[in-house]
C-alpha positions as CSV (number, residue, x, y, z in Angstrom):
1,M,0.0,0.0,0.0
2,K,1.4,3.4,-1.0
3,E,1.9,6.2,1.5
4,K,-0.4,8.9,0.3
5,V,-1.3,11.1,3.3
6,I,0.9,13.2,5.5
7,Q,-0.9,13.9,8.8
8,F,0.2,16.6,11.2
9,G,-1.3,15.5,14.5
10,E,-1.5,12.2,16.3
11,G,-4.2,13.1,18.8
12,G,-7.6,11.6,19.3
13,F,-9.5,13.8,16.9
14,L,-7.7,13.0,13.6
15,R,-7.5,9.3,14.6
16,G,-11.3,9.2,15.3
17,F,-12.2,11.3,12.2
18,V,-10.0,11.4,9.1
19,D,-8.1,8.1,9.8
20,Y,-11.4,6.3,10.3
21,F,-12.6,7.6,6.9
22,L,-9.4,6.5,5.2
23,Q,-9.6,3.1,6.9
24,K,-13.1,2.5,5.7
25,M,-12.2,3.6,2.1
26,N,-9.3,1.2,2.1
27,D,-11.6,-1.6,3.4
28,Q,-13.9,-0.9,0.5
29,G,-11.1,-0.9,-2.1
30,L,-11.6,2.8,-2.9
31,F,-8.4,4.4,-1.8
32,D,-5.4,2.0,-1.3
33,G,-3.3,4.4,0.7
34,S,-1.7,4.8,4.1
35,V,-0.9,7.7,6.4
36,V,2.4,8.9,7.8
37,V,1.8,10.8,11.0
38,V,4.0,13.8,11.8
39,Q,4.2,14.9,15.4
40,P,3.6,18.6,15.3
41,I,5.0,19.5,18.8
42,E,8.0,18.4,20.7
43,K,6.1,16.3,23.2
44,G,3.6,14.0,21.7
45,M,2.3,10.5,21.4
46,C,4.1,9.2,18.3
47,E,6.3,6.9,20.5
48,M,3.3,5.4,22.1
49,L,1.6,4.9,18.8
50,M,4.7,3.2,17.3
51,K,4.9,0.8,20.2
52,Q,1.5,-0.6,18.9
53,N,2.7,-0.7,15.3
54,C,0.5,2.4,14.8
55,E,-2.6,0.3,15.2
56,Y,-5.5,1.1,17.6
57,N,-9.2,0.4,18.2
58,L,-11.9,3.0,17.7
59,F,-15.3,2.9,19.2
60,L,-18.1,5.0,17.7
61,R,-21.2,5.3,19.9
62,G,-24.3,7.3,20.0
63,I,-27.9,7.4,18.7
64,E,-28.6,7.3,15.0
65,D,-32.1,7.4,13.6
66,G,-33.5,6.7,17.1
67,E,-31.3,3.5,17.6
68,V,-28.3,3.1,19.9
69,V,-25.2,2.4,17.9
70,D,-22.0,0.9,19.2
71,E,-19.5,0.3,16.4
72,H,-15.9,-1.0,16.8
73,T,-13.3,-0.6,14.2
74,R,-9.6,-1.6,14.2
75,I,-7.6,1.1,12.6
76,N,-4.4,0.1,10.8
77,V,-4.2,2.8,8.1
78,I,-1.2,4.5,9.7
79,S,2.1,3.1,8.3
80,R,4.5,5.0,10.6
81,C,5.2,8.1,12.7
82,V,7.9,10.8,12.2
83,N,9.0,13.1,15.0
84,P,10.6,16.1,13.2
85,Y,12.3,17.1,16.5
86,T,14.4,13.9,16.6
87,E,14.2,12.8,13.0
88,H,14.3,16.0,11.0
89,E,16.0,14.6,7.9
90,A,13.4,11.8,7.9
91,Y,10.7,14.4,8.0
92,Q,12.3,16.4,5.1
93,K,12.6,13.2,3.1
94,L,8.8,12.9,3.1
95,A,8.9,15.6,0.3
96,E,10.8,13.2,-1.9
97,N,7.9,10.6,-2.2
98,A,5.9,11.5,-5.2
99,D,3.0,9.3,-4.0
100,F,2.1,11.7,-1.3
101,R,-0.9,13.7,-2.4
102,F,-2.7,14.8,0.7
103,I,-1.7,16.7,3.8
104,V,-4.1,16.7,6.8
105,S,-3.7,18.8,9.9
106,N,-5.3,19.4,13.3
107,T,-2.8,21.4,15.4
108,T,-5.4,23.1,17.6
109,E,-6.7,26.6,17.1
110,A,-3.3,28.1,18.1
111,G,-1.4,25.9,15.6
112,I,-1.9,28.1,12.5
113,E,0.3,31.1,13.3
114,F,3.2,32.9,11.9
115,V,6.2,33.1,14.3
116,A,8.8,35.6,13.0
117,D,11.8,34.0,14.6
118,N,11.4,30.7,12.8
119,R,14.1,30.1,10.2
120,L,14.3,27.9,7.1
121,D,17.3,26.0,8.5
122,D,15.7,25.3,11.9
123,A,15.5,21.6,12.5
124,P,12.6,21.9,12.6
125,A,10.8,25.3,12.5
126,K,8.8,25.7,15.7
127,S,5.4,26.6,14.2
128,F,3.3,24.2,12.2
129,P,3.1,26.5,9.1
130,G,6.9,26.9,9.4
131,K,7.4,23.1,9.3
132,L,5.0,22.9,6.4
133,T,6.8,25.6,4.4
134,Q,10.1,23.7,5.0
135,L,8.5,20.6,3.5
136,L,6.9,22.4,0.6
137,Y,10.1,24.2,-0.3
138,R,11.9,20.8,-0.4
139,R,9.1,19.5,-2.6
140,Y,9.4,22.4,-4.9
141,Q,13.2,22.1,-5.2
142,L,12.7,18.5,-6.3
143,G,10.3,19.5,-9.1
144,L,7.5,17.4,-7.7
145,P,3.7,18.4,-7.8
146,G,2.1,20.0,-4.8
147,F,-0.5,18.8,-2.4
148,I,-4.2,18.9,-1.5
149,I,-4.0,20.3,2.0
150,L,-7.0,19.7,4.3
151,S,-6.9,21.9,7.5
152,C,-9.1,20.7,10.3
153,E,-8.2,23.3,12.9
154,L,-11.2,25.0,14.5
155,I,-10.8,28.5,13.1
156,D,-12.6,30.3,10.3
157,H,-11.2,29.8,6.8
158,N,-8.5,27.5,8.2
159,G,-7.1,26.6,4.8
160,E,-6.8,30.2,3.7
161,E,-5.2,31.2,7.0
162,L,-2.6,28.3,6.6
163,R,-1.8,29.4,3.1
164,K,-1.3,33.0,4.2
165,C,1.1,31.8,6.9
166,C,3.1,29.7,4.5
167,M,3.3,32.6,2.1
168,Q,4.5,34.8,4.9
169,Y,7.3,32.4,5.6
170,A,8.3,32.2,1.9
171,K,8.7,36.0,1.8
172,H,10.2,36.3,5.3
173,W,12.8,33.7,4.4
174,G,13.5,35.4,1.1
175,L,12.6,32.3,-1.0
176,E,12.5,32.8,-4.7
177,E,9.5,34.0,-6.6
178,G,9.2,30.7,-8.4
179,F,8.5,28.9,-5.1
180,Q,5.9,31.5,-4.2
181,I,4.1,31.0,-7.5
182,W,4.3,27.2,-7.1
183,L,3.0,27.5,-3.5
184,E,-0.1,29.4,-4.8
185,K,-0.8,27.5,-8.0
186,E,0.3,23.9,-7.3
187,N,-1.2,23.4,-3.8
188,D,-4.9,23.5,-2.9
189,F,-5.3,24.8,0.7
190,C,-8.8,23.6,1.4
191,S,-10.7,25.2,4.2
192,T,-12.9,22.7,6.0
193,L,-15.5,22.4,8.7
194,V,-15.2,19.3,10.9
195,D,-18.0,18.1,13.1
196,R,-17.7,15.1,15.4
197,I,-17.4,14.9,19.2
198,V,-14.3,12.8,19.7
199,T,-14.2,11.8,23.4
200,G,-10.7,10.3,23.1
201,F,-9.1,7.8,25.5
202,P,-11.9,6.1,27.5
203,R,-10.2,6.2,30.9
204,D,-13.2,5.0,32.9
205,E,-14.1,2.2,30.5
206,H,-10.6,1.2,29.3
207,A,-10.3,-2.1,31.1
208,A,-13.8,-3.2,30.1
209,L,-13.2,-2.3,26.4
210,C,-9.9,-4.1,26.4
211,E,-11.6,-7.2,27.8
212,R,-14.2,-6.8,25.1
213,I,-11.7,-6.8,22.2
214,G,-9.3,-9.3,23.9
215,E,-6.2,-7.1,23.8
216,Q,-4.5,-4.3,25.6
217,D,-4.7,-1.0,23.7
218,N,-3.2,2.1,25.2
219,M,-4.0,4.2,22.2
220,M,-7.7,3.4,22.1
221,D,-10.0,6.1,20.9
222,T,-13.8,6.9,21.2
223,A,-16.1,9.2,19.5
224,E,-19.8,9.8,18.7
225,I,-21.3,8.1,15.7
226,F,-22.3,11.4,14.0
227,H,-19.9,13.0,11.6
228,L,-19.9,15.8,9.0
229,W,-16.9,17.1,7.0
230,V,-17.5,20.1,4.7
231,I,-14.5,20.7,2.4
232,Q,-14.0,23.8,0.2
233,G,-12.8,22.2,-3.0
234,Q,-13.7,19.4,-5.4
235,H,-11.5,16.3,-5.0
236,E,-14.0,13.5,-4.8
237,D,-12.2,11.8,-7.7
238,E,-9.0,11.4,-5.7
239,L,-10.6,11.1,-2.3
240,P,-13.9,9.3,-2.8
241,L,-15.4,10.0,0.6
242,Q,-19.0,10.4,-0.6
243,K,-18.7,7.2,-2.6
244,A,-17.6,5.4,0.6
245,G,-20.9,6.6,2.2
246,F,-19.7,9.4,4.4
247,H,-21.5,12.6,5.1
248,V,-18.9,14.7,3.3
249,I,-19.8,17.9,1.4
250,W,-17.5,19.3,-1.3
251,T,-18.4,22.9,-1.9
252,D,-17.1,26.2,-3.1
253,N,-18.0,27.9,0.2
254,V,-17.8,26.5,3.7
255,D,-19.4,29.6,5.3
256,P,-23.1,28.6,5.2
257,Y,-22.3,25.2,6.8
258,K,-20.3,26.9,9.5
259,K,-23.2,29.3,10.2
260,R,-25.6,26.4,10.5
261,K,-23.3,24.6,12.9
262,V,-22.7,27.6,15.1
263,R,-26.3,28.8,15.1
264,I,-28.0,25.4,15.6
265,L,-25.5,23.1,17.4
266,N,-23.5,25.7,19.4
267,G,-26.4,28.1,19.8
268,A,-28.6,25.3,21.2
269,H,-25.9,24.4,23.7
270,T,-25.3,28.0,24.9
271,S,-29.0,28.9,25.0
272,M,-29.8,25.7,27.1
273,V,-27.1,25.1,29.6
274,L,-27.2,28.1,31.9
275,G,-30.9,27.9,32.6
276,A,-30.7,24.1,33.0
277,H,-27.9,24.6,35.6
278,L,-30.0,27.0,37.6
279,Y,-32.8,24.4,37.3
280,G,-30.5,21.9,39.0
281,L,-29.3,19.7,36.2
282,E,-25.6,18.7,35.6
283,T,-25.3,17.2,32.1
284,V,-26.6,17.6,28.6
285,G,-28.0,14.1,28.8
286,E,-30.1,15.0,31.8
287,C,-31.4,18.1,29.9
288,L,-32.7,15.9,27.1
289,K,-34.5,13.6,29.5
290,D,-36.2,16.5,31.4
291,E,-39.6,17.4,29.9
292,K,-39.3,21.2,30.5
293,V,-35.7,21.7,29.4
294,S,-36.0,19.6,26.3
295,A,-39.2,21.3,25.3
296,L,-37.6,24.7,25.5
297,L,-34.6,23.4,23.6
298,K,-36.8,22.2,20.8
299,K,-38.6,25.6,20.8
300,C,-35.3,27.4,20.4
301,I,-34.1,25.2,17.6
302,F,-37.2,24.6,15.5
303,D,-39.3,27.7,16.2
304,E,-36.6,30.4,16.4
305,I,-33.2,29.4,15.2
306,I,-34.0,27.4,12.0
307,P,-36.8,29.8,10.8
308,T,-34.3,32.6,11.1
309,I,-31.4,31.0,9.1
310,G,-33.6,29.1,6.7
311,D,-36.4,26.7,7.3
312,T,-35.1,24.0,4.9
313,E,-35.3,20.2,5.0
314,D,-31.5,20.1,5.5
315,N,-31.5,22.5,8.4
316,R,-34.4,20.6,10.1
317,A,-32.5,17.3,9.6
318,F,-29.4,18.9,11.2
319,G,-31.6,20.1,14.1
320,K,-33.0,16.6,14.6
321,A,-29.4,15.2,14.5
322,V,-28.4,17.7,17.2
323,L,-31.1,16.4,19.5
324,E,-29.8,12.8,19.0
325,R,-26.3,13.9,19.6
326,F,-27.3,15.7,22.9
327,S,-29.1,12.5,23.9
328,N,-25.9,10.3,23.4
329,P,-25.8,8.0,26.5
330,F,-22.1,7.4,26.0
331,I,-21.1,11.0,26.5
332,K,-21.3,12.8,29.9
333,H,-21.1,16.4,28.8
334,L,-21.1,18.7,31.9
335,L,-23.2,21.9,31.7
336,L,-20.5,23.8,33.5
337,S,-17.9,22.8,31.0
338,I,-20.0,24.3,28.2
339,A,-20.8,27.3,30.4
340,L,-17.1,28.5,30.3
341,N,-16.9,32.1,28.9
342,S,-20.6,32.2,28.1
343,V,-20.7,36.0,27.4
344,S,-18.5,35.7,24.3
345,K,-20.2,32.4,23.3
346,F,-23.6,34.0,23.5
347,K,-22.5,36.9,21.4
348,A,-21.2,34.6,18.7
349,R,-23.7,31.8,18.8
350,V,-27.1,33.2,20.0
351,L,-27.3,36.9,19.7
352,P,-27.1,37.1,15.9
353,T,-30.2,34.9,15.7
354,I,-32.0,37.1,18.1
355,L,-31.2,40.2,16.1
356,E,-31.9,38.7,12.7
357,Y,-35.3,37.3,14.0
358,K,-36.3,40.8,15.1
359,E,-35.2,42.2,11.8
360,Q,-37.2,39.6,9.9
361,R,-40.4,39.5,12.0
362,G,-40.5,42.8,14.0
363,V,-40.5,41.0,17.4
364,Y,-37.8,39.3,19.5
365,P,-37.7,35.5,19.8
366,Q,-38.8,34.9,23.3
367,A,-37.2,31.5,24.0
368,L,-33.8,32.9,23.0
369,V,-34.4,36.1,24.9
370,F,-35.2,34.0,27.9
371,S,-31.8,32.3,27.6
372,L,-30.2,35.8,27.8
373,A,-32.1,36.5,31.1
374,A,-30.9,33.1,32.3
375,L,-27.3,34.0,31.4
376,I,-27.6,37.2,33.6
377,A,-29.1,35.2,36.5
378,F,-26.3,32.5,36.1
379,Y,-23.6,35.2,36.3
380,R,-25.0,36.3,39.7
381,T,-23.9,32.9,41.1
382,D,-20.5,31.5,42.0
383,S,-20.7,29.0,39.1
384,A,-19.8,31.5,36.4
385,N,-16.4,31.0,34.9
386,D,-15.2,33.9,32.7
387,G,-12.8,36.8,32.7
388,E,-12.4,38.4,36.1
389,E,-13.7,41.8,35.0
390,I,-16.7,40.2,33.3
391,M,-17.7,38.2,36.3
392,Q,-17.3,41.1,38.8
393,F,-19.4,43.4,36.6
394,M,-22.1,40.9,35.7
395,K,-22.6,39.9,39.4
396,T,-23.7,43.3,40.5
397,A,-24.7,45.4,37.5
398,S,-28.3,46.1,36.6
399,V,-29.8,44.3,33.7
400,A,-30.0,47.7,31.9
401,D,-26.3,48.3,32.4
402,I,-25.4,44.8,31.3
403,L,-27.3,45.2,28.0
404,K,-25.5,48.5,27.3
405,R,-22.0,46.9,27.3
406,E,-21.1,47.2,23.6
407,D,-17.7,45.6,24.3
408,Y,-19.6,42.5,25.5
409,W,-22.2,42.3,22.8
410,G,-20.9,44.2,19.8
411,G,-23.6,46.8,20.2
412,D,-26.0,48.4,22.7
413,L,-28.8,46.0,23.5
414,T,-31.0,48.4,25.3
415,D,-33.9,47.7,22.9
416,L,-34.0,44.2,24.4
417,L,-34.4,45.5,28.0
418,P,-38.2,45.1,28.4
419,D,-38.2,41.4,27.3
420,V,-35.0,40.5,29.1
421,E,-36.0,42.3,32.3
422,K,-39.4,40.5,32.3
423,W,-37.9,37.0,32.1
424,Y,-35.1,37.9,34.5
425,Q,-37.6,39.0,37.2
426,V,-39.6,35.8,36.7
427,I,-36.5,33.7,37.2
428,E,-35.4,35.6,40.3
429,A,-38.9,35.8,41.9
430,E,-40.5,32.5,40.9
431,G,-37.5,30.2,40.4
432,M,-36.4,28.4,37.2
433,A,-39.0,25.7,37.3
434,K,-41.8,28.2,37.2
435,A,-40.0,30.3,34.7
436,Y,-39.8,27.3,32.4
437,D,-43.5,26.8,32.7
438,M,-44.2,30.4,31.8
439,I,-41.9,30.6,28.8
440,L,-43.3,27.3,27.4
441,A,-46.8,28.6,27.8
442,S,-46.1,32.0,26.2
């Protein structure tokens, strides 16, 4: 089997997402290629992976079409690992293999950055884009074709941002114009949107799962069954993900899919968790089992969020999938984990829907407005976890003064005051259980 993919990142996400897809395509006879993993930082897990011959077991679990799914796959698509910090020449030699066609990366949100003190002759460059530019320059010098580069980092326009960083290095290092032209024209830096909750190493279940498969696996990985990969580009002919049956979308614009995910999935999380915590619940799973909380969640998704961004069959299907994902019995997702930095999350995930709904219909969406009142009530408690200034201000300021904070919300929200104040007073005076009854009846 030819080595076709260079993968920057050996963590649970890529092993539970991209490597799973490649494994299944190989099993179906659609790809016939293996992966070489590059460890992107000095301390990583390549040594552990190599001890297991780069093989591991993946468990995908969740609810799909109303049925509980528990799928086990043995992953052996990775041929070897390279640590550029200890094997820099081996890393550079990857450029010499003409069979390599794809580069995949997930180096965290902070991974795609330009660091000015990185040099071409560093062994290796510190930043991920620096390392990548070193590899691409060697490739160019050998006269070989470029790559299809699939960035999976959780930042907007990740492929475009990675391309910009590589071009910055090319200019910063004084590399010839021919390389800069080759970098632009011979490589496709695809921005992508990835969506799958990868829960990683199953510490609490590890012994039981090892017994189930009959072997010790210290690189075991777990994830939900749901997946979505939106890729800005058209390379199905070389990477037949759709033919293999995966929910992969090739498109010329990732942005609408990003908006849908942020508004429906993330917006549902943020609008639900603070009120549910005040109500006495601890996990997302408990929320879906509670009649009141789940009813309000559905009202937010199907009556307010989806009608605002587009009441289409695809968006409603995505909304239904979100409810199944939230109901996943294999994931214990703590509300207080999601509640971290809720002010900035609310601004990005929920507030745009509130404002667009008002613009479209002339009134504010009351379930989402209720969630803003719940946010203010939550920040009065000691459970809030945010910047120190934000927590101190939110704990004592009036609702009116909170809504005026343009630096929090990106604008003055005074127009929301009557609605937010109404629901805030209900929560404070009557308690969250009664407040749920009233908002659901409104």
